[in-house]
C-alpha positions, 0 to 999 in steps of 0.5 A: 201178480200177488193180487192174482195169486190171492184171488186163485187161492181164495177161489179154491177155498171156496169151492172146496166145500162144494166138491168130492174127496177126489176133486179136493186131492186133485186141488191139493196136488195141483197146489203142491206143484204150483208151489214146487214150481217157483213161479209164485211170489211170496204172497202167492206162496203164502196164499197157496199154502193156506189153501193147501191147509184148508183143503187138508183139514176138509180132506181129513174132516171127510175121511173122519166122517167116512170112517165114522159112517163105516164104523157105524155100519159094521158095529154090533148092537152090543157095541163091539165091532166085527171086523172082517177081512175084505176079500178082493174079487178073483181075477177073471182069469184066475176064476176060468182055470 
């Protein structure tokens, strides 16, 4: 059983570099569910925890890269940053009134 748990853990980590952010978060949620279920052995729980740490680091790296890209897009030539509030589009029923 522990061997199967460790194999599943290594598959998730190896796949994480090829998936998008949403899939990474989904895999994290699945790991949390498996850990909370109590069905994993100690070795399996440790492997799942290691996967979770790796996925969390990957997700944080992706968020940091996205923030950097956004900052690059909104930074002025003089180095200052132009922060503008985000105006959500009006709902259709509000625009019809």
